[in-house]
Steps between C-alpha positions, in 0.01 A plus 500: 500500500283570804469849649702388802783357286494810276534728805786290636674510159459878470618554856804280438582681178477837667723392790750356254501823305555703820790275603660532155476879504655510852778270387564706191527822705744336739718369211494838323607672829785253549607526134544876550721458807869572476639184656850413613551160337748245636568209262730221620627200305644194675719226356501181702812312616319179383327617183337162435337478837125570490496459878754780545310719252171446676657559843656830385166611348333415830754714681450790258124483560564548872631853421139608432464523883722807499268796547671727246463242218191615310500225236702186448526274198708181510582303187723281293604547138205471262512259213491779245668507162882494512640833382838668541351769718340258746705382803332200650809370675374593847298256710274715726399861477329741734335825394410739786330833503554772770329832550827691530879475547472513879273192497744312276788591728301385804439168320880445473546496880167349596545192727287288267733584204809430709355168614422413136864554406617293792262213441506483116836655402661157482276419203632759256836557341422831328254782547445805279277791605341764279337790683293747310307817560240609249548815294 
């Protein structure tokens, strides 16, 4: 390895280390936060329709534009082991994080959320919501 390559390697390693430390501090800070968690499960009217599932997931992703939504995860049931305690009957799920109850309440009446319901509500037949505050 030449001196120039060695310096580039060391500089890259140092920068990577700094980035990892910064990321770890951010994750630790967020892990300590007392979030308001909003978990929603959707059952489609046409459960066999991948197009409907994908369209609904696309709509859910649009909710990230709401300024009070701090984090958003969108998913479908994982292909995990079948157990009595696992309910994988839903088709799309959203998991949102808010800083506080006021932000979660603002989300409910935000025009983006209301537009989502109007544009995508025809796709689902059932919705269940679990809201949680950390203790």
